[in-house]
Backbone atoms as SQL, in Angstrom:
CREATE TABLE atoms (id INTEGER PRIMARY KEY, chain TEXT, resi INTEGER, resn TEXT, atom TEXT, x REAL, y REAL, z REAL);
INSERT INTO atoms VALUES
  (1, 'A', 1, 'MET', 'N', -9.955, 22.460, -35.067),
  (2, 'A', 1, 'MET', 'CA', -10.982, 21.600, -34.510),
  (3, 'A', 1, 'MET', 'C', -10.422, 20.183, -34.371),
  (4, 'A', 2, 'ILE', 'N', -10.644, 19.554, -33.243),
  (5, 'A', 2, 'ILE', 'CA', -10.172, 18.201, -32.989),
  (6, 'A', 2, 'ILE', 'C', -11.280, 17.234, -33.399),
  (7, 'A', 3, 'PRO', 'N', -10.984, 16.262, -34.274),
  (8, 'A', 3, 'PRO', 'CA', -12.009, 15.302, -34.663),
  (9, 'A', 3, 'PRO', 'C', -12.343, 14.378, -33.503),
  (10, 'A', 4, 'PHE', 'N', -13.586, 13.965, -33.445),
  (11, 'A', 4, 'PHE', 'CA', -14.024, 13.034, -32.411),
  (12, 'A', 4, 'PHE', 'C', -13.472, 11.652, -32.712),
  (13, 'A', 5, 'THR', 'N', -12.901, 11.012, -31.710),
  (14, 'A', 5, 'THR', 'CA', -12.487, 9.610, -31.824),
  (15, 'A', 5, 'THR', 'C', -12.858, 8.909, -30.539),
  (16, 'A', 6, 'GLY', 'N', -12.980, 7.607, -30.620),
  (17, 'A', 6, 'GLY', 'CA', -13.268, 6.831, -29.422),
  (18, 'A', 6, 'GLY', 'C', -12.219, 7.038, -28.349),
  (19, 'A', 7, 'ALA', 'N', -10.960, 7.190, -28.746),
  (20, 'A', 7, 'ALA', 'CA', -9.877, 7.383, -27.775),
  (21, 'A', 7, 'ALA', 'C', -10.071, 8.669, -26.990),
  (22, 'A', 8, 'LEU', 'N', -10.502, 9.732, -27.661),
  (23, 'A', 8, 'LEU', 'CA', -10.749, 10.991, -26.955),
  (24, 'A', 8, 'LEU', 'C', -11.927, 10.850, -26.002),
  (25, 'A', 9, 'TYR', 'N', -12.966, 10.174, -26.449),
  (26, 'A', 9, 'TYR', 'CA', -14.136, 9.978, -25.605),
  (27, 'A', 9, 'TYR', 'C', -13.760, 9.176, -24.371),
  (28, 'A', 10, 'ASN', 'N', -13.036, 8.080, -24.551),
  (29, 'A', 10, 'ASN', 'CA', -12.658, 7.228, -23.424),
  (30, 'A', 10, 'ASN', 'C', -11.736, 7.944, -22.458),
  (31, 'A', 11, 'ALA', 'N', -10.914, 8.850, -22.942),
  (32, 'A', 11, 'ALA', 'CA', -10.006, 9.587, -22.067),
  (33, 'A', 11, 'ALA', 'C', -10.781, 10.478, -21.105),
  (34, 'A', 12, 'ARG', 'N', -11.984, 10.861, -21.483),
  (35, 'A', 12, 'ARG', 'CA', -12.782, 11.742, -20.644),
  (36, 'A', 12, 'ARG', 'C', -13.727, 10.979, -19.721),
  (37, 'A', 13, 'MET', 'N', -13.684, 9.677, -19.768),
  (38, 'A', 13, 'MET', 'CA', -14.555, 8.878, -18.921),
  (39, 'A', 13, 'MET', 'C', -13.877, 8.650, -17.574),
  (40, 'A', 14, 'SER', 'N', -14.685, 8.576, -16.547),
  (41, 'A', 14, 'SER', 'CA', -14.203, 8.334, -15.203),
  (42, 'A', 14, 'SER', 'C', -14.427, 6.859, -14.868),
  (43, 'A', 15, 'ALA', 'N', -13.538, 6.277, -14.100),
  (44, 'A', 15, 'ALA', 'CA', -13.639, 4.853, -13.781),
  (45, 'A', 15, 'ALA', 'C', -13.878, 4.634, -12.296),
  (46, 'A', 16, 'ILE', 'N', -14.597, 3.555, -12.009),
  (47, 'A', 16, 'ILE', 'CA', -14.804, 3.073, -10.647),
  (48, 'A', 16, 'ILE', 'C', -14.223, 1.671, -10.598),
  (49, 'A', 17, 'ASP', 'N', -13.472, 1.376, -9.566),
  (50, 'A', 17, 'ASP', 'CA', -12.876, 0.055, -9.384),
  (51, 'A', 17, 'ASP', 'C', -12.931, -0.270, -7.893),
  (52, 'A', 18, 'ILE', 'N', -13.797, -1.206, -7.534),
  (53, 'A', 18, 'ILE', 'CA', -14.012, -1.564, -6.128),
  (54, 'A', 18, 'ILE', 'C', -13.811, -3.063, -5.967),
  (55, 'A', 19, 'ARG', 'N', -13.077, -3.446, -4.951),
  (56, 'A', 19, 'ARG', 'CA', -12.970, -4.855, -4.558),
  (57, 'A', 19, 'ARG', 'C', -13.540, -4.957, -3.146),
  (58, 'A', 20, 'HIS', 'N', -14.492, -5.889, -2.980),
  (59, 'A', 20, 'HIS', 'CA', -15.154, -6.026, -1.686),
  (60, 'A', 20, 'HIS', 'C', -15.135, -7.501, -1.280),
  (61, 'A', 21, 'ALA', 'N', -14.513, -7.780, -0.146),
  (62, 'A', 21, 'ALA', 'CA', -14.428, -9.154, 0.357),
  (63, 'A', 21, 'ALA', 'C', -15.765, -9.583, 0.958),
  (64, 'A', 22, 'HIS', 'N', -16.024, -10.890, 0.899),
  (65, 'A', 22, 'HIS', 'CA', -17.234, -11.434, 1.523),
  (66, 'A', 22, 'HIS', 'C', -16.967, -12.873, 1.943),
  (67, 'A', 23, 'ARG', 'N', -17.865, -13.400, 2.764),
  (68, 'A', 23, 'ARG', 'CA', -17.740, -14.781, 3.238),
  (69, 'A', 23, 'ARG', 'C', -18.992, -15.588, 2.918),
  (70, 'A', 24, 'LEU', 'N', -19.720, -15.171, 1.905),
  (71, 'A', 24, 'LEU', 'CA', -20.951, -15.849, 1.543),
  (72, 'A', 24, 'LEU', 'C', -20.690, -16.994, 0.570),
  (73, 'A', 25, 'ALA', 'N', -21.623, -17.951, 0.567),
  (74, 'A', 25, 'ALA', 'CA', -21.585, -18.998, -0.448),
  (75, 'A', 25, 'ALA', 'C', -21.862, -18.342, -1.802),
  (76, 'A', 26, 'PRO', 'N', -21.395, -18.938, -2.886),
  (77, 'A', 26, 'PRO', 'CA', -21.582, -18.323, -4.205),
  (78, 'A', 26, 'PRO', 'C', -23.032, -17.944, -4.526),
  (79, 'A', 27, 'ALA', 'N', -23.984, -18.804, -4.207),
  (80, 'A', 27, 'ALA', 'CA', -25.389, -18.496, -4.499),
  (81, 'A', 27, 'ALA', 'C', -25.875, -17.305, -3.672),
  (82, 'A', 28, 'GLN', 'N', -25.444, -17.229, -2.415),
  (83, 'A', 28, 'GLN', 'CA', -25.829, -16.104, -1.564),
  (84, 'A', 28, 'GLN', 'C', -25.187, -14.804, -2.059),
  (85, 'A', 29, 'ALA', 'N', -23.937, -14.868, -2.471),
  (86, 'A', 29, 'ALA', 'CA', -23.253, -13.683, -2.992),
  (87, 'A', 29, 'ALA', 'C', -23.941, -13.196, -4.265),
  (88, 'A', 30, 'ARG', 'N', -24.324, -14.120, -5.121),
  (89, 'A', 30, 'ARG', 'CA', -25.013, -13.773, -6.362),
  (90, 'A', 30, 'ARG', 'C', -26.338, -13.070, -6.057),
  (91, 'A', 31, 'ALA', 'N', -27.098, -13.613, -5.115),
  (92, 'A', 31, 'ALA', 'CA', -28.382, -13.000, -4.735),
  (93, 'A', 31, 'ALA', 'C', -28.162, -11.609, -4.137),
  (94, 'A', 32, 'ALA', 'N', -27.135, -11.458, -3.309),
  (95, 'A', 32, 'ALA', 'CA', -26.847, -10.165, -2.684),
  (96, 'A', 32, 'ALA', 'C', -26.454, -9.125, -3.730),
  (97, 'A', 33, 'VAL', 'N', -25.625, -9.520, -4.691),
  (98, 'A', 33, 'VAL', 'CA', -25.224, -8.594, -5.759),
  (99, 'A', 33, 'VAL', 'C', -26.439, -8.196, -6.584),
  (100, 'A', 34, 'GLU', 'N', -27.289, -9.151, -6.896),
  (101, 'A', 34, 'GLU', 'CA', -28.488, -8.831, -7.684),
  (102, 'A', 34, 'GLU', 'C', -29.422, -7.900, -6.919),
  (103, 'A', 35, 'GLN', 'N', -29.557, -8.091, -5.615),
  (104, 'A', 35, 'GLN', 'CA', -30.370, -7.174, -4.813),
  (105, 'A', 35, 'GLN', 'C', -29.788, -5.770, -4.840),
  (106, 'A', 36, 'ALA', 'N', -28.480, -5.664, -4.721),
  (107, 'A', 36, 'ALA', 'CA', -27.824, -4.351, -4.729),
  (108, 'A', 36, 'ALA', 'C', -28.025, -3.648, -6.064),
  (109, 'A', 37, 'ILE', 'N', -27.847, -4.367, -7.166),
  (110, 'A', 37, 'ILE', 'CA', -27.968, -3.730, -8.475),
  (111, 'A', 37, 'ILE', 'C', -29.430, -3.427, -8.795),
  (112, 'A', 38, 'THR', 'N', -30.349, -4.219, -8.273),
  (113, 'A', 38, 'THR', 'CA', -31.768, -3.920, -8.459),
  (114, 'A', 38, 'THR', 'C', -32.120, -2.613, -7.755),
  (115, 'A', 39, 'THR', 'N', -31.595, -2.419, -6.549),
  (116, 'A', 39, 'THR', 'CA', -31.806, -1.169, -5.817),
  (117, 'A', 39, 'THR', 'C', -31.259, 0.016, -6.608),
  (118, 'A', 40, 'LEU', 'N', -30.024, -0.111, -7.091),
  (119, 'A', 40, 'LEU', 'CA', -29.427, 0.955, -7.891),
  (120, 'A', 40, 'LEU', 'C', -30.181, 1.145, -9.203),
  (121, 'A', 41, 'GLY', 'N', -30.625, 0.044, -9.782),
  (122, 'A', 41, 'GLY', 'CA', -31.358, 0.113, -11.039),
  (123, 'A', 41, 'GLY', 'C', -32.639, 0.901, -10.922),
  (124, 'A', 42, 'GLN', 'N', -33.341, 0.716, -9.821),
  (125, 'A', 42, 'GLN', 'CA', -34.573, 1.466, -9.594),
  (126, 'A', 42, 'GLN', 'C', -34.281, 2.948, -9.405),
  (127, 'A', 43, 'ARG', 'N', -33.189, 3.253, -8.750),
  (128, 'A', 43, 'ARG', 'CA', -32.832, 4.637, -8.465),
  (129, 'A', 43, 'ARG', 'C', -32.257, 5.357, -9.687),
  (130, 'A', 44, 'TYR', 'N', -31.417, 4.641, -10.455),
  (131, 'A', 44, 'TYR', 'CA', -30.688, 5.283, -11.549),
  (132, 'A', 44, 'TYR', 'C', -31.047, 4.774, -12.941),
  (133, 'A', 45, 'GLY', 'N', -32.027, 3.892, -13.039),
  (134, 'A', 45, 'GLY', 'CA', -32.448, 3.412, -14.348),
  (135, 'A', 45, 'GLY', 'C', -31.466, 2.468, -15.020),
  (136, 'A', 46, 'LEU', 'N', -30.838, 1.586, -14.233),
  (137, 'A', 46, 'LEU', 'CA', -29.874, 0.638, -14.789),
  (138, 'A', 46, 'LEU', 'C', -30.582, -0.605, -15.315),
  (139, 'A', 47, 'ASP', 'N', -30.111, -1.107, -16.430),
  (140, 'A', 47, 'ASP', 'CA', -30.495, -2.433, -16.916),
  (141, 'A', 47, 'ASP', 'C', -29.329, -3.356, -16.600),
  (142, 'A', 48, 'PHE', 'N', -29.618, -4.642, -16.350),
  (143, 'A', 48, 'PHE', 'CA', -28.527, -5.568, -16.062),
  (144, 'A', 48, 'PHE', 'C', -28.836, -6.947, -16.599),
  (145, 'A', 49, 'ARG', 'N', -27.786, -7.729, -16.761),
  (146, 'A', 49, 'ARG', 'CA', -27.904, -9.119, -17.173),
  (147, 'A', 49, 'ARG', 'C', -26.700, -9.892, -16.631),
  (148, 'A', 50, 'TRP', 'N', -26.895, -11.162, -16.380),
  (149, 'A', 50, 'TRP', 'CA', -25.807, -12.036, -15.944),
  (150, 'A', 50, 'TRP', 'C', -25.195, -12.725, -17.153),
  (151, 'A', 51, 'GLU', 'N', -23.892, -12.842, -17.166),
  (152, 'A', 51, 'GLU', 'CA', -23.150, -13.693, -18.095),
  (153, 'A', 51, 'GLU', 'C', -22.208, -14.507, -17.231),
  (154, 'A', 52, 'GLY', 'N', -22.588, -15.739, -16.973),
  (155, 'A', 52, 'GLY', 'CA', -21.817, -16.574, -16.050),
  (156, 'A', 52, 'GLY', 'C', -21.841, -15.960, -14.663),
  (157, 'A', 53, 'ASP', 'N', -20.681, -15.727, -14.081),
  (158, 'A', 53, 'ASP', 'CA', -20.586, -15.139, -12.747),
  (159, 'A', 53, 'ASP', 'C', -20.309, -13.640, -12.791),
  (160, 'A', 54, 'THR', 'N', -20.611, -13.005, -13.901),
  (161, 'A', 54, 'THR', 'CA', -20.419, -11.558, -14.032),
  (162, 'A', 54, 'THR', 'C', -21.737, -10.892, -14.362),
  (163, 'A', 55, 'LEU', 'N', -22.082, -9.920, -13.556),
  (164, 'A', 55, 'LEU', 'CA', -23.290, -9.129, -13.791),
  (165, 'A', 55, 'LEU', 'C', -22.873, -7.873, -14.550),
  (166, 'A', 56, 'HIS', 'N', -23.480, -7.659, -15.694),
  (167, 'A', 56, 'HIS', 'CA', -23.216, -6.467, -16.507),
  (168, 'A', 56, 'HIS', 'C', -24.361, -5.491, -16.283),
  (169, 'A', 57, 'PHE', 'N', -24.042, -4.230, -16.029),
  (170, 'A', 57, 'PHE', 'CA', -25.090, -3.220, -15.884),
  (171, 'A', 57, 'PHE', 'C', -24.783, -2.031, -16.788),
  (172, 'A', 58, 'VAL', 'N', -25.850, -1.399, -17.249),
  (173, 'A', 58, 'VAL', 'CA', -25.689, -0.335, -18.235),
  (174, 'A', 58, 'VAL', 'C', -26.867, 0.635, -18.161),
  (175, 'A', 59, 'ARG', 'N', -26.581, 1.839, -18.536),
  (176, 'A', 59, 'ARG', 'CA', -27.559, 2.897, -18.775),
  (177, 'A', 59, 'ARG', 'C', -26.795, 3.967, -19.539),
  (178, 'A', 60, 'PRO', 'N', -27.474, 4.912, -20.142),
  (179, 'A', 60, 'PRO', 'CA', -26.713, 5.958, -20.842),
  (180, 'A', 60, 'PRO', 'C', -25.714, 6.619, -19.886),
  (181, 'A', 61, 'GLY', 'N', -24.454, 6.604, -20.266),
  (182, 'A', 61, 'GLY', 'CA', -23.407, 7.212, -19.456),
  (183, 'A', 61, 'GLY', 'C', -22.754, 6.298, -18.447),
  (184, 'A', 62, 'VAL', 'N', -23.203, 5.032, -18.357),
  (185, 'A', 62, 'VAL', 'CA', -22.616, 4.072, -17.410),
  (186, 'A', 62, 'VAL', 'C', -22.519, 2.704, -18.082),
  (187, 'A', 63, 'ASP', 'N', -21.366, 2.078, -17.935),
  (188, 'A', 63, 'ASP', 'CA', -21.158, 0.711, -18.405),
  (189, 'A', 63, 'ASP', 'C', -20.314, 0.025, -17.344),
  (190, 'A', 64, 'GLY', 'N', -20.876, -1.009, -16.701),
  (191, 'A', 64, 'GLY', 'CA', -20.137, -1.622, -15.611),
  (192, 'A', 64, 'GLY', 'C', -20.321, -3.114, -15.494),
  (193, 'A', 65, 'ARG', 'N', -19.516, -3.708, -14.618),
  (194, 'A', 65, 'ARG', 'CA', -19.537, -5.132, -14.355),
  (195, 'A', 65, 'ARG', 'C', -19.280, -5.398, -12.871),
  (196, 'A', 66, 'ILE', 'N', -19.905, -6.456, -12.393),
  (197, 'A', 66, 'ILE', 'CA', -19.614, -6.956, -11.048),
  (198, 'A', 66, 'ILE', 'C', -19.272, -8.422, -11.205),
  (199, 'A', 67, 'ALA', 'N', -18.017, -8.745, -10.980),
  (200, 'A', 67, 'ALA', 'CA', -17.542, -10.124, -11.109),
  (201, 'A', 67, 'ALA', 'C', -17.574, -10.791, -9.741),
  (202, 'A', 68, 'LEU', 'N', -18.204, -11.968, -9.691),
  (203, 'A', 68, 'LEU', 'CA', -18.210, -12.766, -8.467),
  (204, 'A', 68, 'LEU', 'C', -16.974, -13.652, -8.477),
  (205, 'A', 69, 'LEU', 'N', -16.114, -13.427, -7.518),
  (206, 'A', 69, 'LEU', 'CA', -14.892, -14.207, -7.371),
  (207, 'A', 69, 'LEU', 'C', -14.942, -14.929, -6.040),
  (208, 'A', 70, 'PRO', 'N', -14.162, -15.966, -5.843),
  (209, 'A', 70, 'PRO', 'CA', -14.161, -16.635, -4.540),
  (210, 'A', 70, 'PRO', 'C', -13.776, -15.653, -3.420),
  (211, 'A', 71, 'GLY', 'N', -14.712, -15.391, -2.517),
  (212, 'A', 71, 'GLY', 'CA', -14.454, -14.517, -1.380),
  (213, 'A', 71, 'GLY', 'C', -14.406, -13.036, -1.685),
  (214, 'A', 72, 'GLU', 'N', -14.776, -12.643, -2.902),
  (215, 'A', 72, 'GLU', 'CA', -14.656, -11.233, -3.276),
  (216, 'A', 72, 'GLU', 'C', -15.581, -10.921, -4.457),
  (217, 'A', 73, 'VAL', 'N', -16.053, -9.679, -4.480),
  (218, 'A', 73, 'VAL', 'CA', -16.692, -9.167, -5.685),
  (219, 'A', 73, 'VAL', 'C', -15.821, -8.030, -6.200),
  (220, 'A', 74, 'HIS', 'N', -15.758, -7.928, -7.514),
  (221, 'A', 74, 'HIS', 'CA', -14.945, -6.887, -8.139),
  (222, 'A', 74, 'HIS', 'C', -15.863, -6.075, -9.047),
  (223, 'A', 75, 'VAL', 'N', -16.046, -4.800, -8.686),
  (224, 'A', 75, 'VAL', 'CA', -16.910, -3.893, -9.438),
  (225, 'A', 75, 'VAL', 'C', -16.029, -2.980, -10.276),
  (226, 'A', 76, 'THR', 'N', -16.329, -2.917, -11.556),
  (227, 'A', 76, 'THR', 'CA', -15.682, -1.951, -12.433),
  (228, 'A', 76, 'THR', 'C', -16.772, -1.240, -13.217),
  (229, 'A', 77, 'ALA', 'N', -16.600, 0.041, -13.408),
  (230, 'A', 77, 'ALA', 'CA', -17.588, 0.814, -14.170),
  (231, 'A', 77, 'ALA', 'C', -16.895, 1.996, -14.826),
  (232, 'A', 78, 'ARG', 'N', -17.412, 2.352, -15.970),
  (233, 'A', 78, 'ARG', 'CA', -16.942, 3.547, -16.668),
  (234, 'A', 78, 'ARG', 'C', -18.113, 4.510, -16.725),
  (235, 'A', 79, 'LEU', 'N', -17.853, 5.733, -16.311),
  (236, 'A', 79, 'LEU', 'CA', -18.874, 6.768, -16.285),
  (237, 'A', 79, 'LEU', 'C', -18.593, 7.764, -17.394),
  (238, 'A', 80, 'GLY', 'N', -19.635, 8.130, -18.103),
  (239, 'A', 80, 'GLY', 'CA', -19.494, 9.145, -19.141),
  (240, 'A', 80, 'GLY', 'C', -19.227, 10.510, -18.534),
  (241, 'A', 81, 'MET', 'N', -19.004, 11.463, -19.395),
  (242, 'A', 81, 'MET', 'CA', -18.597, 12.793, -18.960),
  (243, 'A', 81, 'MET', 'C', -19.612, 13.420, -17.994),
  (244, 'A', 82, 'LEU', 'N', -20.899, 13.301, -18.276),
  (245, 'A', 82, 'LEU', 'CA', -21.889, 13.932, -17.405),
  (246, 'A', 82, 'LEU', 'C', -21.938, 13.292, -16.018),
  (247, 'A', 83, 'LEU', 'N', -21.842, 11.972, -15.959),
  (248, 'A', 83, 'LEU', 'CA', -21.914, 11.287, -14.663),
  (249, 'A', 83, 'LEU', 'C', -20.575, 11.250, -13.928),
  (250, 'A', 84, 'SER', 'N', -19.492, 11.573, -14.609),
  (251, 'A', 84, 'SER', 'CA', -18.197, 11.544, -13.934),
  (252, 'A', 84, 'SER', 'C', -18.143, 12.545, -12.782),
  (253, 'A', 85, 'ALA', 'N', -18.944, 13.597, -12.856),
  (254, 'A', 85, 'ALA', 'CA', -19.003, 14.558, -11.753),
  (255, 'A', 85, 'ALA', 'C', -19.619, 13.933, -10.496),
  (256, 'A', 86, 'MET', 'N', -20.401, 12.857, -10.687),
  (257, 'A', 86, 'MET', 'CA', -21.046, 12.172, -9.562),
  (258, 'A', 86, 'MET', 'C', -20.296, 10.902, -9.160),
  (259, 'A', 87, 'ARG', 'N', -19.070, 10.739, -9.640),
  (260, 'A', 87, 'ARG', 'CA', -18.310, 9.522, -9.393),
  (261, 'A', 87, 'ARG', 'C', -18.221, 9.178, -7.907),
  (262, 'A', 88, 'GLY', 'N', -17.873, 10.136, -7.085),
  (263, 'A', 88, 'GLY', 'CA', -17.736, 9.889, -5.648),
  (264, 'A', 88, 'GLY', 'C', -19.037, 9.415, -5.021),
  (265, 'A', 89, 'THR', 'N', -20.134, 10.038, -5.391),
  (266, 'A', 89, 'THR', 'CA', -21.449, 9.661, -4.856),
  (267, 'A', 89, 'THR', 'C', -21.827, 8.257, -5.301),
  (268, 'A', 90, 'ILE', 'N', -21.625, 7.961, -6.577),
  (269, 'A', 90, 'ILE', 'CA', -21.962, 6.645, -7.116),
  (270, 'A', 90, 'ILE', 'C', -21.093, 5.567, -6.471),
  (271, 'A', 91, 'GLN', 'N', -19.805, 5.824, -6.346),
  (272, 'A', 91, 'GLN', 'CA', -18.911, 4.847, -5.734),
  (273, 'A', 91, 'GLN', 'C', -19.283, 4.621, -4.271),
  (274, 'A', 92, 'SER', 'N', -19.575, 5.683, -3.540),
  (275, 'A', 92, 'SER', 'CA', -19.973, 5.543, -2.132),
  (276, 'A', 92, 'SER', 'C', -21.243, 4.725, -1.997),
  (277, 'A', 93, 'GLU', 'N', -22.203, 4.951, -2.882),
  (278, 'A', 93, 'GLU', 'CA', -23.463, 4.204, -2.846),
  (279, 'A', 93, 'GLU', 'C', -23.208, 2.724, -3.139),
  (280, 'A', 94, 'LEU', 'N', -22.377, 2.429, -4.111),
  (281, 'A', 94, 'LEU', 'CA', -22.030, 1.033, -4.407),
  (282, 'A', 94, 'LEU', 'C', -21.354, 0.376, -3.206),
  (283, 'A', 95, 'GLU', 'N', -20.391, 1.056, -2.615),
  (284, 'A', 95, 'GLU', 'CA', -19.680, 0.505, -1.452),
  (285, 'A', 95, 'GLU', 'C', -20.632, 0.275, -0.289),
  (286, 'A', 96, 'ARG', 'N', -21.549, 1.207, -0.058),
  (287, 'A', 96, 'ARG', 'CA', -22.519, 1.057, 1.032),
  (288, 'A', 96, 'ARG', 'C', -23.419, -0.160, 0.797),
  (289, 'A', 97, 'LEU', 'N', -23.946, -0.296, -0.424),
  (290, 'A', 97, 'LEU', 'CA', -24.824, -1.423, -0.727),
  (291, 'A', 97, 'LEU', 'C', -24.096, -2.766, -0.606),
  (292, 'A', 98, 'LEU', 'N', -22.863, -2.807, -1.072),
  (293, 'A', 98, 'LEU', 'CA', -22.090, -4.048, -0.945),
  (294, 'A', 98, 'LEU', 'C', -21.835, -4.382, 0.524),
  (295, 'A', 99, 'ALA', 'N', -21.493, -3.379, 1.326),
  (296, 'A', 99, 'ALA', 'CA', -21.239, -3.612, 2.750),
  (297, 'A', 99, 'ALA', 'C', -22.502, -4.102, 3.467),
  (298, 'A', 100, 'GLU', 'N', -23.649, -3.574, 3.083),
  (299, 'A', 100, 'GLU', 'CA', -24.906, -3.988, 3.707),
  (300, 'A', 100, 'GLU', 'C', -25.298, -5.410, 3.341),
  (301, 'A', 101, 'ARG', 'N', -25.042, -5.790, 2.107),
  (302, 'A', 101, 'ARG', 'CA', -25.573, -7.052, 1.597),
  (303, 'A', 101, 'ARG', 'C', -24.578, -8.204, 1.599),
  (304, 'A', 102, 'LEU', 'N', -23.287, -7.891, 1.610),
  (305, 'A', 102, 'LEU', 'CA', -22.305, -8.981, 1.555),
  (306, 'A', 102, 'LEU', 'C', -21.603, -9.176, 2.886);
């Protein structure tokens, strides 16, 4: 029997890493990102909070961040084992929302 460790758990997690360029002013980009995550939050039950220019979002099986950078947003997320099967769908939805709003 293999003992459970955080390293084993993390090895089974799937990652999302998206960089999306934009030409919005910082306040407009922030509002657009918040609109996108609110839409996803309603659909998937995400909670979120801002820490400076980084939006953190979470729900069971998902832990992610959207960093507002000059001319770009950088989305990173880790999906638990159950949601890793939906990685492609989740990533496509994030990319679509960013393209629509930014």
